[in-house]
VONU-258786 format. One line per 5 residues: their letters; for each residue x, y, z of N, C-alpha, C. Coordinates in Angstrom, 3 decimals, padded with zeros to 6 digits, m for minus. Layout:
// residues N
a	X:Y:Z:X:Y:Z:X:Y:Z; ...
***
This chain:
// residues 129
mkrli	000.816:m001.192:000.000:000.000:000.000:000.000:000.854:001.248:000.000; 001.939:001.242:000.799:002.831:002.395:000.843:003.463:002.639:m000.515; 003.793:001.560:m001.247:004.380:001.710:m002.578:003.420:002.392:m003.523; 002.154:001.995:m003.504:001.159:002.591:m004.384:000.993:004.068:m004.055; 000.939:004.402:m002.783:000.815:005.808:m002.393:002.032:006.583:m002.860
aalil	003.222:006.023:m002.684:004.438:006.691:m003.143:004.406:006.856:m004.653; 003.938:005.840:m005.354:003.857:005.935:m006.811:002.882:007.025:m007.224; 001.773:007.151:m006.506:000.805:008.193:m006.833:001.381:009.582:m006.597; 002.169:009.721:m005.554:002.772:011.019:m005.248:003.881:011.341:m006.236; 004.747:010.360:m006.516:005.899:010.601:m007.374:005.548:010.625:m008.851
sptla	004.608:009.813:m009.263:004.291:009.723:m010.673:002.820:009.377:m010.872; 001.936:010.366:m010.797:000.525:010.068:m010.957:000.197:009.491:m012.327; 000.927:009.887:m013.364:000.667:009.352:m014.703:000.965:007.865:m014.744; 002.119:007.466:m014.215:002.486:006.062:m014.213:001.532:005.247:m013.360; 001.216:005.731:m012.177:000.321:004.995:m011.283:m001.028:004.789:m011.952
laqae	m001.538:005.809:m012.617:m002.819:005.691:m013.303:m002.718:004.687:m014.439; m001.644:004.783:m015.229:m001.487:003.883:m016.365:m001.348:002.439:m015.901; m000.548:002.202:m014.847:m000.377:000.838:m014.369:m001.657:000.320:m013.729; m002.369:001.166:m012.995:m003.597:000.731:m012.338:m004.653:000.339:m013.370; m004.736:001.078:m014.444:m005.746:000.806:m015.465:m005.255:m000.183:m016.510
qepls	m003.942:m000.470:m016.519:m003.355:m001.366:m017.501:m003.657:m000.918:m018.934; m003.671:000.361:m019.157:m003.899:000.896:m020.495:m002.582:000.923:m021.256; m002.480:000.163:m022.331:m001.232:000.201:m023.095:m001.121:001.492:m023.907; 000.108:001.865:m024.195:000.350:002.931:m025.155:000.309:002.288:m026.535; m000.012:003.052:m027.561:m000.070:002.443:m028.890:000.486:003.371:m029.954
isfpt	001.038:002.740:m030.984:001.567:003.433:m032.148:000.922:002.805:m033.372; 000.297:003.624:m034.204:m000.349:003.155:m035.437:000.636:003.203:m036.598; 000.456:002.288:m037.520:001.326:002.167:m038.689:000.525:002.246:m039.983; 001.134:002.793:m041.025:000.489:002.767:m042.341:000.451:001.338:m042.895; m000.381:001.099:m043.859:m000.487:m000.217:m044.494:000.871:m000.670:m045.024
gaatv	001.257:m001.879:m044.675:002.469:m002.495:m045.187:003.773:m001.964:m044.613; 003.728:m000.998:m043.710:004.945:m000.383:m043.184:005.303:m000.936:m041.812; 006.619:m001.034:m041.561:007.096:m001.474:m040.250:007.939:m000.406:m039.563; 008.309:000.632:m040.287:009.104:001.714:m039.704:008.216:002.551:m038.792; 008.724:002.872:m037.613:007.949:003.686:m036.667:007.703:005.053:m037.313
paagl	006.441:005.432:m037.469:006.149:006.732:m038.083:006.503:007.887:m037.146; 006.725:009.048:m037.723:007.086:010.237:m036.940:006.072:010.491:m035.828; 004.807:010.220:m036.102:003.760:010.440:m035.098:003.920:009.523:m033.888; 004.679:008.441:m034.017:004.872:007.516:m032.905:006.068:007.826:m032.024; 006.889:008.794:m032.422:008.099:009.090:m031.651:007.780:009.648:m030.270
dtlde	006.746:010.474:m030.166:006.342:010.993:m028.851:005.889:009.858:m027.933; 005.252:008.853:m028.506:004.809:007.710:m027.707:006.011:006.924:m027.191; 007.051:006.779:m028.020:008.273:006.121:m027.551:008.887:006.904:m026.400; 008.917:008.236:m026.527:009.450:009.076:m025.449:008.639:008.897:m024.169; 007.310:008.871:m024.304:006.438:008.699:m023.140:006.659:007.331:m022.485
aarlf	006.771:006.289:m023.301:007.000:004.942:m022.765:008.321:004.884:m022.002; 009.355:005.526:m022.529:010.651:005.546:m021.846:010.546:006.295:m020.514; 009.818:007.402:m020.510:009.625:008.154:m019.252:008.872:007.307:m018.231; 007.824:006.636:m018.671:007.037:005.801:m017.759:007.876:004.644:m017.215; 008.715:004.082:m018.068:009.582:002.998:m017.616:010.516:003.487:m016.514
ragnp	011.171:004.610:m016.763:012.113:005.137:m015.773:011.411:005.531:m014.480; 010.191:006.028:m014.579:009.453:006.459:m013.387:008.972:005.272:m012.550; 008.601:004.191:m013.212:008.016:003.078:m012.476:008.860:001.838:m012.406; 009.883:001.729:m013.275:010.782:000.587:m013.289:010.029:m000.747:m013.262; 009.176:m000.992:m014.257:008.444:m002.258:m014.284:009.387:m003.435:m014.529
ivmiv	008.925:m004.607:m014.229:009.723:m005.810:m014.451:009.981:m005.996:m015.933; 008.944:m005.808:m016.733:009.076:m006.016:m018.169:008.109:m005.096:m018.913; 008.546:m004.621:m020.077:007.654:m003.913:m020.998:007.348:m004.897:m022.117; 006.082:m005.009:m022.442:005.640:m005.936:m023.479:005.278:m005.118:m024.706; 005.929:m005.428:m025.823:005.738:m004.711:m027.079:005.086:m005.693:m028.051
tggad	003.806:m005.447:m028.377:003.027:m006.390:m029.169:002.568:m005.750:m030.468; 002.986:m006.335:m031.584:002.629:m005.810:m032.898:001.431:m006.521:m033.490; 000.682:m005.779:m034.284:m000.482:m006.330:m034.970:m000.502:m005.916:m036.427; m001.439:m006.470:m037.165:m001.592:m006.156:m038.590:m003.075:m006.228:m038.942; m003.424:m005.610:m040.060:m004.804:m005.747:m040.518:m004.932:m007.037:m041.323
tvgdp	m006.082:m007.286:m041.895:m006.341:m008.562:m042.566:m006.106:m008.520:m044.069; m005.482:m007.460:m044.565:m005.166:m007.373:m045.989:m003.923:m008.197:m046.275; m003.989:m009.071:m047.272:m002.818:m009.835:m047.681:m002.681:m011.173:m046.991; m001.528:m011.779:m047.210:m001.215:m013.114:m046.720:m001.041:m013.117:m045.195; m001.705:m014.025:m044.487:m001.582:m014.078:m043.031:m000.145:m014.284:m042.545
grnle	000.633:m015.084:m043.256:002.027:m015.293:m042.869:002.837:m014.012:m042.989; 002.624:m013.278:m044.057:003.306:m011.988:m044.238:002.850:m011.001:m043.175; 001.582:m011.022:m042.814:001.078:m010.124:m041.774:001.697:m010.440:m040.409; 001.942:m011.721:m040.146:002.610:m012.089:m038.894:004.039:m011.532:m038.887; 004.758:m011.708:m039.994:006.112:m011.157:m040.103:006.102:m009.641:m039.928
lsvar	005.132:m008.981:m040.545:005.022:m007.525:m040.454:004.748:m007.090:m039.015; 003.885:m007.819:m038.326:003.572:m007.460:m036.942:004.795:m007.616:m036.036; 005.603:m008.641:m036.276:006.833:m008.831:m035.504:007.825:m007.720:m035.826; 007.962:m007.370:m037.110:008.886:m006.295:m037.506:008.466:m004.961:m036.882; 007.173:m004.687:m036.854:006.687:m003.453:m036.217:007.048:m003.436:m034.734
aqnva	006.778:m004.538:m034.055:007.077:m004.615:m032.623:008.578:m004.490:m032.376; 009.396:m005.129:m033.214:010.845:m005.063:m033.036:011.349:m003.642:m033.258; 010.804:m002.931:m034.236:011.227:m001.548:m034.477:010.850:m000.634:m033.316; 009.696:m000.874:m032.719:009.310:m000.103:m031.528:010.256:m000.442:m030.375; 010.555:m001.723:m030.195:011.491:m002.129:m029.141:012.862:m001.485:m029.368
dglva	013.324:m001.461:m030.608:014.603:m000.820:m030.919:014.571:000.664:m030.547; 013.432:001.311:m030.791:013.280:002.715:m030.418:013.324:002.909:m028.910; 012.788:001.967:m028.167:012.839:002.042:m026.704:014.262:001.829:m026.191; 014.974:000.892:m026.790:016.371:000.645:m026.412:017.204:001.895:m026.704; 016.947:002.539:m027.835:017.664:003.769:m028.180:017.394:004.880:m027.162
rgipa	016.281:004.768:m026.436:015.931:005.750:m025.402:016.359:005.302:m024.004; 017.188:004.262:m023.941:017.768:003.859:m022.675:017.093:002.712:m021.952; 016.089:002.095:m022.551:015.431:000.955:m021.908:016.287:m000.289:m022.171; 016.656:m001.043:m021.141:017.474:m002.241:m021.350:016.722:m003.283:m022.181; 017.379:m003.811:m023.198:016.753:m004.794:m024.090:016.260:m006.022:m023.334
drlqv	016.956:m006.389:m022.243:016.540:m007.576:m021.499:015.282:m007.351:m020.660; 014.770:m006.135:m020.667:013.524:m005.831:m019.954:012.349:m005.719:m020.931; 012.580:m006.052:m022.209:011.537:m005.974:m023.228:011.146:m007.365:m023.691; 009.858:m007.537:m023.897:009.334:m008.758:m024.492:008.658:m008.335:m025.788; 009.101:m008.891:m026.918:008.599:m008.494:m028.229:007.746:m009.623:m028.796
lgrgt	006.509:m009.285:m029.158:005.561:m010.267:m029.671:004.905:m009.759:m030.947; 004.570:m010.682:m031.839:003.764:m010.360:m033.012:002.528:m011.224:m032.992; 001.389:m010.606:m033.213:000.153:m011.394:m033.207:m000.470:m011.503:m034.584; 000.159:m010.911:m035.597:m000.376:m011.009:m036.955:m001.803:m010.513:m037.000; m002.671:m011.367:m037.493:m004.085:m010.993:m037.599:m004.940:m011.673:m036.525
telpv	m004.294:m012.176:m035.472:m005.046:m012.751:m034.361:m005.256:m011.677:m033.305; m006.238:m011.829:m032.491:m006.535:m010.882:m031.404:m006.640:m009.442:m031.916; m007.403:m009.265:m032.971:m007.569:m007.942:m033.581:m008.324:m007.000:m032.644; m007.837:m005.765:m032.482:m008.595:m004.780:m031.695:m009.979:m004.527:m032.283; m010.057:m004.537:m033.629:m011.334:m004.386:m034.328:m011.516:m005.627:m035.186
dtsag	m012.489:m006.443:m034.844:m012.728:m007.679:m035.572:m013.210:m007.359:m036.990; m012.440:m007.839:m037.972:m012.808:m007.616:m039.368:m012.661:m008.908:m040.145; m013.320:m008.967:m041.277:m013.151:m010.122:m042.148:m011.880:m009.932:m042.975; m011.495:m010.949:m043.715:m010.273:m010.908:m044.520:m010.336:m009.781:m045.543; m009.202:m009.150:m045.758:m009.091:m008.123:m046.792:m009.492:m006.719:m046.372
iaeqa	m009.736:m006.495:m045.102:m010.164:m005.168:m044.619:m008.954:m004.425:m044.056; m008.707:m003.230:m044.595:m007.575:m002.395:m044.162:m008.001:m001.519:m042.988; m008.085:m002.108:m041.813:m008.529:m001.396:m040.606:m007.328:m000.807:m039.873; m007.258:000.522:m039.841:m006.142:001.230:m039.200:m005.937:000.807:m037.749; m007.003:000.599:m037.012:m006.888:000.257:m035.592:m006.195:m001.088:m035.366
nrvve	m006.121:m001.918:m036.383:m005.455:m003.210:m036.251:m003.963:m003.137:m036.604; m003.549:m002.077:m037.274:m002.141:m001.893:m037.640:m001.456:m001.081:m036.543; m001.281:m001.720:m035.404:m000.834:m001.013:m034.216:000.178:m001.858:m033.440; 001.063:m001.155:m032.734:001.922:m001.800:m031.748:001.508:m001.248:m030.390; 001.253:m002.143:m029.463:000.895:m001.743:m028.109:002.081:m001.975:m027.178
iswr	002.277:m001.023:m026.274:003.335:m001.106:m025.265:002.649:m001.158:m023.908; 002.850:m002.265:m023.203:002.277:m002.419:m021.867:003.403:m002.857:m020.935; 003.109:m002.965:m019.672:004.134:m003.310:m018.688:003.511:m004.069:m017.532; 004.379:m004.761:m016.825:003.970:m005.456:m015.600:005.138:m005.556:m014.678
***
């Protein structure tokens, strides 16, 4: 209990984020794995939250929409997650504290049928525990 109170006093943003388990997310254009410029602020925020709360592990999970070959989408989701992880390492997060996952077209944030270019599914989520 004292730790939670200290976390709330020292870092209300981190305490709120960890309490709600809300991941940070970065959206990607169709077919792209390079972190877009719009995602750089999110990488900075994730690095700040890591340093403030020192979680055991940050989980970086990539996704893809349902356009194209499922195997290629799995590869793309892993590449997206790895590029986000690389961006976190470049910001001082130890690589051994990152878990990188690709989910391809499984566990879609927005359930769609095959061939649908849904932006919300082309995302990398950063969570922690």
